[in-house]
FIMIGU-904392 format. One line per field, with one value per atom (N, C-alpha, C): x, y, z; atom name; residue number from 1. Coordinates in nm, 4 decimals. Layout:
N
X	[X ...]
Y	[Y ...]
Z	[Z ...]
at	[CA ...]
i	[NUM ...]
END
This chain:
133
X	[-3.1433 -3.2133 -3.3720 -3.5027 -3.6106 -3.6859 -3.7160 -3.8375 -3.9045 -4.0105 -4.0959 -4.2077 -4.3342 -4.4314 -4.3783 -4.4281 -4.4443 -4.3175 -4.1719 -4.1035 -3.9985 -4.0501 -4.0095 -4.1165 -4.2158 -4.2707 -4.1946 -4.2258 -4.1033 -4.0788 -3.9073 -3.7714 -3.7820 -3.9273 -3.9313 -4.0033 -4.0302 -4.1154 -3.9995 -3.8822 -3.8239 -3.6996 -3.7100 -3.6364 -3.6554 -3.7867 -3.8951 -3.8680 -3.9180 -3.9115 -3.7355 -3.6595 -3.4962 -3.4889 -3.5536 -3.5278 -3.5936 -3.7144 -3.8075 -3.7715 -3.6676 -3.5850 -3.4282 -3.4533 -3.2605 -3.3126 -3.4769 -3.5080 -3.5645 -3.5362 -3.6211 -3.5038 -3.4301 -3.2665 -3.2058 -3.2080 -3.1645 -3.2297 -3.3512 -3.4274 -3.4078 -3.3842 -3.3883 -3.2495 -3.1891 -3.0038 -3.0319 -3.0436 -3.0358 -3.0982 -3.1882 -3.2988 -3.2160 -3.1466 -3.0290 -2.9588 -2.9601 -2.7676 -2.8397 -3.0014 -3.0100 -3.0308 -3.1415 -3.2121 -3.1164 -3.0041 -2.9076 -2.8455 -2.9760 -2.8761 -2.8241 -2.7001 -2.6327 -2.6154 -2.6197 -2.6941 -2.5947 -2.6380 -2.5405 -2.6288 -2.5562 -2.6541 -2.6055 -2.6785 -2.6081 -2.5961 -2.5063 -2.5159 -2.5605 -2.6588 -2.7603 -2.7816 -2.7136 -2.7011 -2.6470 -2.6587 -2.6538 -2.7702 -2.7695 -2.8764 -2.8307 -2.8090 -2.8161 -2.8949 -2.8610 -3.0116 -3.0108 -3.1237 -3.2030 -3.0629 -3.0351 -2.9204 -2.7463 -2.7937 -2.6722 -2.5505 -2.4430 -2.4111 -2.4436 -2.4642 -2.5183 -2.5041 -2.6188 -2.6268 -2.6031 -2.5712 -2.5528 -2.7271 -2.7078 -2.8361 -2.8001 -2.8813 -2.8402 -3.0225 -2.9711 -3.1439 -3.0282 -3.1187 -3.0875 -3.1660 -3.1533 -3.3766 -3.3377 -3.4771 -3.4548 -3.5735 -3.5231 -3.7148 -3.8046 -3.7084 -3.7087 -3.8585 -3.7422 -3.8461 -3.7382 -3.7480 -3.6768 -3.6579 -3.6009 -3.6142 -3.4575 -3.4834 -3.3730 -3.3541 -3.2392 -3.1665 -3.0703 -3.0669 -2.9529 -2.9279 -2.7489 -2.6783 -2.5297 -2.6260 -2.5101 -2.3663 -2.3738 -2.1829 -2.1182 -1.9539 -1.8744 -1.8169 -1.8172 -1.7089 -1.6713 -1.5791 -1.5791 -1.6845 -1.6989 -1.8564 -1.7365 -1.6017 -1.5338 -1.5535 -1.5011 -1.5597 -1.6518 -1.7554 -1.8587 -1.9778 -1.9316 -1.9689 -1.9122 -1.8112 -1.7605 -1.8163 -1.8408 -1.9467 -2.0792 -2.1238 -2.2780 -2.2220 -2.3588 -2.3317 -2.2506 -2.1973 -2.0705 -2.1005 -2.1177 -2.1660 -2.1212 -2.2017 -2.1559 -2.2317 -2.2209 -2.2178 -2.3482 -2.4484 -2.5482 -2.6070 -2.6253 -2.6698 -2.8489 -2.9204 -3.0566 -3.1340 -3.2271 -3.3070 -3.3747 -3.4189 -3.4577 -3.6594 -3.6460 -3.7510 -3.8622 -3.7356 -3.8510 -3.6321 -3.6798 -3.5917 -3.6062 -3.7105 -3.6555 -3.5356 -3.5359 -3.3702 -3.3024 -3.1976 -3.0761 -2.9104 -2.8896 -2.6882 -2.6445 -2.6037 -2.4974 -2.3538 -2.2516 -2.0938 -2.0404 -1.9716 -1.8870 -1.7571 -1.7591 -1.5794 -1.5851 -1.6702 -1.6810 -1.7688 -1.6459 -1.7180 -1.7160 -1.7480 -1.8664 -1.8120 -1.7500 -1.6939 -1.7858 -1.7613 -1.9073 -1.9377 -1.8449 -1.8927 -1.9439 -2.0013 -2.1546 -2.2094 -2.2744 -2.4566 -2.5048 -2.6656 -2.7248 -2.8615 -2.8155 -2.8674 -2.9577 -3.1032 -3.2812 -3.2887 -3.2168 -3.2647 -3.1817 -3.0628 -2.9621 -2.8786 -2.7335 -2.6322 -2.6594 -2.6535 -2.6290 -2.4929 -2.3597 -2.2441 -2.1696 -2.0691 -2.0667 -1.9486 -2.0521 -1.9239 -1.6826 -1.6118 -1.4654 -1.4693 -1.5124 -1.4943 -1.5677 -1.6737 -1.7415 -1.7034 -1.6508 -1.6119 -1.4305 -1.4511 -1.3960 -1.2255 -1.2878 -1.1630 -1.2021 -1.0942 -1.2546 -1.1550 -1.2044 -1.1708 -1.1914 -1.1610 -1.0607 -1.2617 -1.3326 -1.4063 -1.4655]
Y	[4.5971 4.6456 4.5329 4.6363 4.4530 4.5251 4.4223 4.4377 4.4288 4.5041 4.4639 4.4808 4.3860 4.3901 4.4595 4.5832 4.6539 4.7373 4.7283 4.6981 4.7017 4.5755 4.3946 4.4317 4.4799 4.4626 4.6125 4.6990 4.7915 4.7836 4.6888 4.6213 4.5268 4.4523 4.3844 4.4530 4.5659 4.6478 4.7092 4.7817 4.8144 4.7019 4.6498 4.5580 4.4440 4.4340 4.3956 4.5276 4.6459 4.7638 4.7793 4.7650 4.7264 4.6761 4.5161 4.3839 4.4428 4.5154 4.5160 4.6102 4.7532 4.8225 4.7252 4.6862 4.6423 4.5007 4.4321 4.3012 4.4273 4.5400 4.5935 4.6532 4.6955 4.7418 4.6267 4.5490 4.4227 4.3587 4.3598 4.4069 4.4497 4.5693 4.6890 4.7294 4.6186 4.5815 4.4785 4.4232 4.3017 4.2791 4.3759 4.4302 4.4794 4.5842 4.7174 4.5861 4.5156 4.4425 4.3368 4.2995 4.1638 4.2368 4.3739 4.3776 4.5889 4.5493 4.6348 4.7279 4.8502 4.9909 5.0433 5.1241 5.3005 5.4027 5.4569 5.5800 5.7533 5.8516 5.9312 6.0229 6.0384 6.1541 6.2904 6.3769 6.5517 6.5443 6.5701 6.6566 6.7459 6.8091 6.9241 6.9860 6.9425 7.0394 6.8765 7.0285 6.9399 6.9958 6.9341 6.9348 6.8592 6.9017 6.8106 6.7411 6.5638 6.4957 6.5751 6.4945 6.4499 6.4867 6.2848 6.2792 6.3872 6.4700 6.5610 6.4902 6.6351 6.4818 6.5785 6.5204 6.5599 6.4698 6.5275 6.4162 6.4772 6.4448 6.4069 6.4381 6.5682 6.4761 6.5267 6.4141 6.4289 6.4378 6.3896 6.3690 6.2820 6.1787 6.0962 6.1494 6.0559 6.0707 5.8225 5.7609 5.6840 5.6401 5.6142 5.6144 5.7243 5.8478 5.9903 6.0079 5.9692 5.9877 6.0500 6.1471 6.1953 6.1606 6.0998 6.0365 6.0915 6.1553 6.1639 6.0698 6.1594 6.0343 6.1558 6.0615 6.1143 6.0412 6.0694 5.9902 6.0500 5.9714 6.0130 6.0480 6.1483 6.1896 6.2355 6.1938 6.2011 6.3437 6.3866 6.4695 6.6186 6.6772 6.7976 6.8910 7.0129 7.0964 7.1340 7.1528 7.2160 7.1428 7.0318 6.9213 6.8762 6.8712 6.8751 6.9970 7.1050 7.1923 7.2628 7.1146 7.1471 6.9975 6.9390 6.8486 6.8817 7.0128 7.0556 7.0844 6.9994 7.0679 6.9594 6.8697 6.7867 6.5970 6.5713 6.4269 6.2569 6.2009 6.0567 5.9828 5.8189 5.7365 5.6750 5.6788 5.5781 5.4535 5.3877 5.2954 5.2307 5.1611 5.1817 5.0687 5.0782 4.9219 4.9163 4.7865 4.8378 4.8484 4.7642 4.7675 4.8760 4.9468 5.0810 5.1938 5.2249 5.3668 5.3850 5.4289 5.5359 5.4149 5.3508 5.2118 5.3005 5.3376 5.3460 5.4551 5.4993 5.4678 5.5727 5.6517 5.7440 5.7222 5.6488 5.6102 5.7834 5.8294 5.8717 5.8663 5.7640 5.7271 5.7615 5.7504 5.7337 5.8551 5.9968 6.1046 6.0481 6.1062 6.1093 6.2217 6.2117 6.2828 6.3825 6.5148 6.5955 6.5526 6.4627 6.4945 6.3429 6.2254 6.1604 6.2140 6.0903 6.1807 6.0434 6.0479 6.0519 5.8855 5.7748 5.6742 5.6623 5.6956 5.6700 5.5715 5.4129 5.2901 5.2593 5.3204 5.2670 5.2448 5.1653 5.1303 4.9400 4.7903 4.7216 4.7027 4.7379 4.7075 4.8451 4.9090 5.1164 5.0654 5.1785 5.2257 5.2881 5.2081 5.2774 5.3688 5.3665 5.5560 5.6658 5.6936 5.7608 5.7891 5.7238 5.7416 5.8234 5.9340 6.0907 6.0688 6.0167 6.0283 5.9187 5.8511 5.7808 5.8344 5.8474 5.9257 5.8316 5.8378 5.7170 5.7975 5.8485 5.8635 5.7361]
Z	[0.3679 0.2346 0.2248 0.2877 0.2710 0.1608 0.0698 -0.0425 -0.0393 -0.1128 -0.0504 -0.2276 -0.2169 -0.2984 -0.4367 -0.4084 -0.5525 -0.5327 -0.4813 -0.5594 -0.6267 -0.6492 -0.6737 -0.8302 -0.8169 -0.9443 -0.9396 -0.9303 -1.0389 -1.0974 -1.0134 -1.0749 -1.1749 -1.1802 -1.2876 -1.4830 -1.3950 -1.4872 -1.5943 -1.5134 -1.5716 -1.5984 -1.6411 -1.6304 -1.7990 -1.7734 -1.8987 -2.0357 -1.9871 -2.1303 -2.1406 -2.0385 -2.1289 -2.2164 -2.1661 -2.2520 -2.3772 -2.3754 -2.4469 -2.5622 -2.4648 -2.5688 -2.6365 -2.5986 -2.6463 -2.7747 -2.7799 -2.8351 -2.9680 -2.9773 -3.0597 -3.1360 -3.0990 -3.1195 -3.1884 -3.1193 -3.1930 -3.3564 -3.2871 -3.4336 -3.5959 -3.5480 -3.7012 -3.6847 -3.6169 -3.6524 -3.7629 -3.7159 -3.8238 -3.9455 -3.8949 -3.9959 -4.1789 -4.0507 -4.1866 -4.2170 -4.1425 -4.1814 -4.3781 -4.2840 -4.3914 -4.4860 -4.5895 -4.6462 -4.6590 -4.6309 -4.6369 -4.8144 -4.7738 -4.9081 -4.8900 -5.0273 -4.9782 -5.0307 -5.0123 -5.0322 -4.9450 -5.0672 -4.9736 -4.8774 -4.8373 -4.6842 -4.6629 -4.6299 -4.6177 -4.5148 -4.4612 -4.3198 -4.2521 -4.2082 -4.2287 -4.1020 -3.9370 -3.8552 -3.7584 -3.5754 -3.4853 -3.3938 -3.3108 -3.1643 -3.0377 -2.9897 -2.8512 -2.7326 -2.7491 -2.6069 -2.5304 -2.4691 -2.3393 -2.2420 -2.3146 -2.2077 -2.1691 -2.2655 -2.2784 -2.3823 -2.4298 -2.5955 -2.6763 -2.8158 -2.8912 -3.0113 -3.0606 -3.2650 -3.3330 -3.5136 -3.5936 -3.7042 -3.7806 -3.8050 -3.9359 -4.0158 -4.1517 -4.2894 -4.4051 -4.4508 -4.5758 -4.6183 -4.8200 -4.8146 -4.9987 -5.0664 -5.1136 -5.1544 -5.1892 -5.2952 -5.3582 -5.4454 -5.4768 -5.4733 -5.4932 -5.3557 -5.2751 -5.1064 -4.9938 -4.9391 -4.7976 -4.7473 -4.6384 -4.5502 -4.4147 -4.3344 -4.2103 -4.0535 -4.0823 -3.9214 -3.8486 -3.7306 -3.6171 -3.5516 -3.5718 -3.5201 -3.4173 -3.2550 -3.1851 -3.1764 -3.1180 -3.1357 -2.9908 -2.9720 -2.8995 -2.9658 -3.0620 -3.1863 -3.1036 -3.1135 -3.0759 -3.1003 -3.0622 -3.1687 -3.2188 -3.2539 -3.3824 -3.5463 -3.4623 -3.5768 -3.5839 -3.5602 -3.5533 -3.6770 -3.6353 -3.7304 -3.8675 -3.8483 -3.9977 -4.1259 -4.0383 -4.0914 -4.1383 -4.1356 -4.2202 -4.3035 -4.3992 -4.5417 -4.6236 -4.5449 -4.6360 -4.6653 -4.7081 -4.7578 -4.7784 -4.6957 -4.6220 -4.6728 -4.6305 -4.6617 -4.5762 -4.6219 -4.5243 -4.5461 -4.4406 -4.4830 -4.3994 -4.4902 -4.4644 -4.5473 -4.4452 -4.5096 -4.6040 -4.7081 -4.8256 -4.7448 -4.6880 -4.6078 -4.6009 -4.4757 -4.4218 -4.3468 -4.4689 -4.4626 -4.3661 -4.3358 -4.1769 -4.0898 -4.1321 -4.0323 -4.0620 -4.0130 -4.1698 -3.9972 -4.0339 -4.0000 -4.1051 -3.9860 -4.1608 -4.0944 -4.1988 -4.1627 -4.1361 -4.0877 -4.0964 -4.1512 -4.1501 -4.1741 -4.3658 -4.3954 -4.5832 -4.5969 -4.6204 -4.7259 -4.8422 -4.8676 -5.1038 -5.1619 -5.2338 -5.3209 -5.3948 -5.4002 -5.3987 -5.6124 -5.6744 -5.8178 -5.8621 -5.7064 -5.7227 -5.7208 -5.8233 -5.8172 -5.7481 -5.6035 -5.5816 -5.6262 -5.5841 -5.6786 -5.6260 -5.7134 -5.6986 -5.5605 -5.6868 -5.5247 -5.4612 -5.4332 -5.3422 -5.4308 -5.3219 -5.4377 -5.3128 -5.4003 -5.3307 -5.2446 -5.3431 -5.2631 -5.2834 -5.1659 -5.1905 -5.2692 -5.3714 -5.5135 -5.4738 -5.4590 -5.4828 -5.5075 -5.6136 -5.6763 -5.6140 -5.5513 -5.5064 -5.2921 -5.2539 -5.1995 -5.1778 -5.0766 -5.1580 -5.0657 -4.8443 -4.8188 -4.6804 -4.6139 -4.4877 -4.3840 -4.2577 -4.2018 -4.0298 -3.9569 -3.8079 -3.7848 -3.7799 -3.6986 -3.5388]
at	[N CA C N CA C N CA C N CA C N CA C N CA C N CA C N CA C N CA C N CA C N CA C N CA C N CA C N CA C N CA C N CA C N CA C N CA C N CA C N CA C N CA C N CA C N CA C N CA C N CA C N CA C N CA C N CA C N CA C N CA C N CA C N CA C N CA C N CA C N CA C N CA C N CA C N CA C N CA C N CA C N CA C N CA C N CA C N CA C N CA C N CA C N CA C N CA C N CA C N CA C N CA C N CA C N CA C N CA C N CA C N CA C N CA C N CA C N CA C N CA C N CA C N CA C N CA C N CA C N CA C N CA C N CA C N CA C N CA C N CA C N CA C N CA C N CA C N CA C N CA C N CA C N CA C N CA C N CA C N CA C N CA C N CA C N CA C N CA C N CA C N CA C N CA C N CA C N CA C N CA C N CA C N CA C N CA C N CA C N CA C N CA C N CA C N CA C N CA C N CA C N CA C N CA C N CA C N CA C N CA C N CA C N CA C N CA C N CA C N CA C N CA C N CA C N CA C N CA C N CA C N CA C N CA C N CA C N CA C N CA C N CA C N CA C N CA C N CA C N CA C N CA C N CA C N CA C N CA C N CA C N CA C N CA C N CA C]
i	[1 1 1 2 2 2 3 3 3 4 4 4 5 5 5 6 6 6 7 7 7 8 8 8 9 9 9 10 10 10 11 11 11 12 12 12 13 13 13 14 14 14 15 15 15 16 16 16 17 17 17 18 18 18 19 19 19 20 20 20 21 21 21 22 22 22 23 23 23 24 24 24 25 25 25 26 26 26 27 27 27 28 28 28 29 29 29 30 30 30 31 31 31 32 32 32 33 33 33 34 34 34 35 35 35 36 36 36 37 37 37 38 38 38 39 39 39 40 40 40 41 41 41 42 42 42 43 43 43 44 44 44 45 45 45 46 46 46 47 47 47 48 48 48 49 49 49 50 50 50 51 51 51 52 52 52 53 53 53 54 54 54 55 55 55 56 56 56 57 57 57 58 58 58 59 59 59 60 60 60 61 61 61 62 62 62 63 63 63 64 64 64 65 65 65 66 66 66 67 67 67 68 68 68 69 69 69 70 70 70 71 71 71 72 72 72 73 73 73 74 74 74 75 75 75 76 76 76 77 77 77 78 78 78 79 79 79 80 80 80 81 81 81 82 82 82 83 83 83 84 84 84 85 85 85 86 86 86 87 87 87 88 88 88 89 89 89 90 90 90 91 91 91 92 92 92 93 93 93 94 94 94 95 95 95 96 96 96 97 97 97 98 98 98 99 99 99 100 100 100 101 101 101 102 102 102 103 103 103 104 104 104 105 105 105 106 106 106 107 107 107 108 108 108 109 109 109 110 110 110 111 111 111 112 112 112 113 113 113 114 114 114 115 115 115 116 116 116 117 117 117 118 118 118 119 119 119 120 120 120 121 121 121 122 122 122 123 123 123 124 124 124 125 125 125 126 126 126 127 127 127 128 128 128 129 129 129 130 130 130 131 131 131 132 132 132 133 133 133]
END
């Protein structure tokens, strides 16, 4: 297989783009871990992804502002449809709340009130059930 200058340049561009995406995701994850707060998220729906599969849509509030997120899943359709309107724990970056992730492992009690300023630690009394998702 012959490589010409253009094909090598294209390969380098693709590799640089993949490296940039990886670094951005790593930075985002590290920032969420460093500045993490927790809140209650409500599953609002499910949508398909461009590459196939689906993602769970959810929303939560922090300091009287509403935020949205989605999380890719491979759960069967019957399981994802049962999650709609249920409440789960959300971890987010206190500096950039749009950087967030729902934690489907922890379903939240219906009686638990949403924290205006988030929780620094997860209060055990708000956890309704623990799932193995």
